[in-house]
C-alpha positions as CSV (number, residue, x, y, z in Angstrom):
1,X,3.4,-23.9,22.1
2,X,6.7,-24.9,20.5
3,X,5.0,-27.8,18.7
4,X,2.3,-25.4,17.4
5,X,5.0,-23.1,16.0
6,X,6.8,-25.9,14.3
7,X,3.5,-27.1,12.8
8,X,2.6,-23.6,11.6
9,X,6.0,-23.2,10.0
10,X,5.7,-26.6,8.2
11,X,2.3,-25.5,6.9
12,X,3.8,-22.3,5.5
13,X,6.6,-24.2,3.8
14,X,4.1,-26.6,2.4
15,X,2.1,-23.7,1.0
16,X,5.2,-22.3,-0.6
17,X,6.0,-25.6,-2.3
18,X,2.4,-25.9,-3.5
19,X,2.5,-22.3,-4.9
20,X,5.8,-22.9,-6.8
21,X,4.5,-26.2,-8.2
22,X,1.2,-24.8,-9.2
23,X,2.5,-21.7,-10.9
24,X,3.0,-23.2,-14.4
25,X,-0.5,-24.7,-14.3
26,X,-2.0,-21.2,-13.9
27,X,-1.0,-20.3,-17.5
28,X,-3.7,-20.1,-20.0
29,X,-4.0,-19.6,-23.8
30,X,-4.9,-16.0,-24.7
31,X,-6.8,-15.4,-27.9
32,X,-6.6,-11.9,-29.6
33,X,-8.3,-10.7,-32.8
34,X,-6.8,-8.0,-34.9
35,X,-9.2,-6.7,-37.6
36,X,-8.2,-4.3,-40.3
37,X,-10.4,-2.9,-43.1
38,X,-10.1,-6.1,-45.1
39,X,-7.6,-8.4,-43.4
40,X,-8.0,-10.2,-40.1
41,X,-5.7,-12.2,-37.8
42,X,-6.9,-14.4,-34.8
43,X,-4.0,-15.3,-32.6
44,X,-3.9,-17.9,-29.8
45,X,-0.9,-18.6,-27.5
46,X,0.1,-19.1,-23.9
47,X,2.1,-16.0,-23.3
48,X,2.6,-16.8,-19.6
49,X,4.4,-20.0,-20.7
50,X,6.4,-17.9,-23.2
51,X,7.5,-15.6,-20.4
52,X,9.2,-18.6,-18.7
53,X,10.5,-20.2,-21.9
54,X,14.1,-21.5,-21.7
55,X,16.4,-23.4,-24.1
56,X,14.8,-26.7,-24.9
57,X,11.2,-25.6,-24.5
58,X,8.7,-24.4,-27.1
59,X,5.6,-22.3,-27.2
60,X,2.8,-23.1,-29.7
61,X,1.3,-20.1,-31.5
62,X,-1.8,-20.6,-33.6
63,X,-3.0,-18.0,-36.1
64,X,-5.9,-17.8,-38.5
65,X,-5.5,-15.3,-41.3
66,X,-8.4,-14.4,-43.5
67,X,-9.7,-11.5,-45.6
68,X,-13.0,-9.9,-46.6
69,X,-11.6,-8.5,-49.9
70,X,-13.3,-6.1,-52.3
71,X,-11.5,-7.8,-55.3
72,X,-9.6,-11.0,-56.1
73,X,-6.1,-11.0,-55.0
74,X,-3.8,-12.4,-52.3
75,X,-2.8,-11.8,-48.7
76,X,0.8,-12.1,-47.6
77,X,1.7,-13.5,-44.2
78,X,5.1,-12.5,-42.8
79,X,7.1,-12.8,-39.5
80,X,9.4,-10.1,-38.1
81,X,11.6,-10.2,-35.1
82,X,14.1,-7.9,-33.3
83,X,16.1,-8.4,-30.1
84,X,19.0,-10.1,-28.6
85,X,17.7,-13.6,-28.2
86,X,17.7,-16.0,-31.2
87,X,14.5,-17.8,-31.9
88,X,13.9,-20.9,-34.0
89,X,10.5,-21.6,-35.4
90,X,8.7,-24.4,-37.1
91,X,5.9,-23.1,-39.3
92,X,3.1,-25.4,-40.5
93,X,-0.3,-24.8,-42.1
94,X,-3.4,-26.8,-42.1
95,X,-6.4,-26.9,-44.5
96,X,-8.7,-27.1,-41.5
97,X,-8.5,-25.4,-38.0
98,X,-5.9,-27.1,-35.8
99,X,-7.4,-29.4,-33.3
100,X,-5.2,-30.1,-30.3
101,X,-1.8,-31.3,-31.5
102,X,-2.9,-32.4,-35.0
103,X,-4.2,-31.3,-38.4
104,X,-7.1,-33.3,-39.8
105,X,-6.2,-32.7,-43.4
106,X,-3.9,-30.7,-45.7
107,X,-0.9,-30.2,-43.4
108,X,2.1,-28.5,-45.0
109,X,5.4,-27.5,-43.5
110,X,6.4,-24.0,-44.5
111,X,9.6,-23.6,-42.4
112,X,11.5,-26.1,-40.3
113,X,13.9,-25.0,-37.5
114,X,13.9,-21.6,-39.0
115,X,16.2,-19.1,-37.2
116,X,14.2,-15.9,-37.6
117,X,16.2,-12.9,-38.8
118,X,16.2,-10.2,-36.1
119,X,16.6,-7.1,-38.2
120,X,12.9,-6.1,-37.7
121,X,12.0,-6.6,-41.3
122,X,9.0,-8.8,-42.1
123,X,9.9,-12.1,-43.9
124,X,7.1,-13.6,-46.0
125,X,6.2,-17.2,-45.0
126,X,3.0,-17.7,-47.0
127,X,0.7,-16.1,-49.5
128,X,-3.0,-17.0,-49.6
129,X,-5.9,-16.2,-51.9
130,X,-8.2,-13.6,-50.7
131,X,-11.1,-16.0,-50.5
132,X,-9.0,-18.6,-48.5
133,X,-8.3,-19.0,-44.8
134,X,-4.8,-19.8,-43.5
135,X,-4.6,-21.9,-40.4
136,X,-1.0,-21.4,-39.2
137,X,0.9,-23.0,-36.3
138,X,4.2,-21.7,-35.1
139,X,6.3,-23.7,-32.7
140,X,8.6,-21.1,-31.2
141,X,11.8,-22.1,-29.4
142,X,14.8,-20.3,-27.9
143,X,18.0,-20.7,-29.9
144,X,20.9,-22.5,-28.3
145,X,23.0,-19.3,-28.2
146,X,20.5,-17.3,-26.2
147,X,21.9,-15.4,-23.2
148,X,20.0,-15.5,-19.9
149,X,17.6,-12.6,-19.6
150,X,17.6,-11.8,-23.3
151,X,14.4,-11.1,-25.1
152,X,13.1,-10.7,-28.7
153,X,10.1,-8.9,-30.1
154,X,8.2,-11.1,-32.6
155,X,5.3,-10.2,-34.8
156,X,3.1,-11.9,-37.4
157,X,1.9,-9.6,-40.2
158,X,-0.8,-10.0,-42.8
159,X,-1.2,-7.5,-45.6
160,X,-3.2,-7.2,-48.8
161,X,-5.5,-4.8,-50.7
162,X,-3.7,-1.8,-49.1
163,X,-4.5,-3.1,-45.7
164,X,-2.0,-4.4,-43.1
165,X,-2.4,-5.8,-39.6
166,X,0.0,-7.4,-37.2
167,X,-0.1,-9.2,-33.9
168,X,2.3,-10.3,-31.2
169,X,2.5,-11.2,-27.5
170,X,1.4,-8.9,-24.8
171,X,0.9,-5.1,-24.6
172,X,4.7,-4.5,-24.8
173,X,5.0,-6.7,-27.9
174,X,7.9,-8.5,-26.3
175,X,8.4,-12.3,-26.1
176,X,10.8,-13.0,-23.2
177,X,12.9,-15.7,-24.7
178,X,14.7,-16.7,-21.6
179,X,13.6,-16.5,-18.0
180,X,13.0,-18.2,-14.7
181,X,10.6,-21.2,-14.5
182,X,8.7,-19.6,-11.7
183,X,7.1,-16.1,-12.3
184,X,8.4,-13.2,-10.2
185,X,5.2,-12.7,-8.1
186,X,5.3,-16.3,-6.9
187,X,9.0,-15.9,-6.0
188,X,8.2,-12.7,-4.0
189,X,5.4,-14.5,-2.2
190,X,7.6,-17.5,-1.7
191,X,10.3,-15.3,-0.2
192,X,7.8,-13.9,2.3
193,X,6.6,-17.3,3.3
194,X,10.2,-18.6,3.8
195,X,11.1,-15.6,5.9
196,X,8.0,-16.0,8.2
197,X,8.6,-19.8,8.5
198,X,12.3,-19.2,9.3
199,X,11.4,-16.6,12.0
200,X,8.9,-19.0,13.6
201,X,11.5,-21.8,13.7
202,X,14.0,-19.4,15.3
203,X,11.5,-18.5,18.0
204,X,10.8,-22.1,18.6
205,X,14.5,-22.9,18.9
206,X,15.0,-20.0,21.4
207,X,12.1,-21.2,23.5
208,X,13.6,-24.7,23.6
209,X,16.9,-23.2,24.6
210,X,15.4,-21.0,27.3
211,X,13.4,-24.0,28.7
212,X,16.5,-26.1,28.9
213,X,18.4,-23.4,30.9
214,X,15.6,-23.3,33.4
């Protein structure tokens, strides 16, 4: 029986390690479309990865901005941020949709290692013709001075022809800029598994001790 208990505890611990290791792989890119009267933004990013972002890591945020305008004109694209955590962003644009890590043609750098102002006011990064499409890529990183647990709200805005839309991460519009590498639900489950495994090992130890006394 003791051997069975030890084996069961080992299986539980193995399951815990597998869960912790597999947690980042469960992340997935989320695509959201925000449509105004004339202006549209399609946003794609891995917000689960963003929730675990720490200093030295980056999250890729792809956006496609377009307009169905009634008249000739332009659409302004801006970024706003507010919060306690500094964010540094590389902003690039491509003449074609981004494919994987590269741009097939017409890549331009709009901002490099840009520390986004966190006053909440939109800062313009690009202006496009109403009949054009902007394929933007933002590589968002946590600034070196970020405090553990700090977060910053970040938004991308597009406005023109009296129409304005914006998009950002999650329902709460908050991008956690620092955090643990393992999501909280996994930590909770892991804690339960560790407790059960530990209890089983204690039972096994007591049975060995009682058997020795006999």
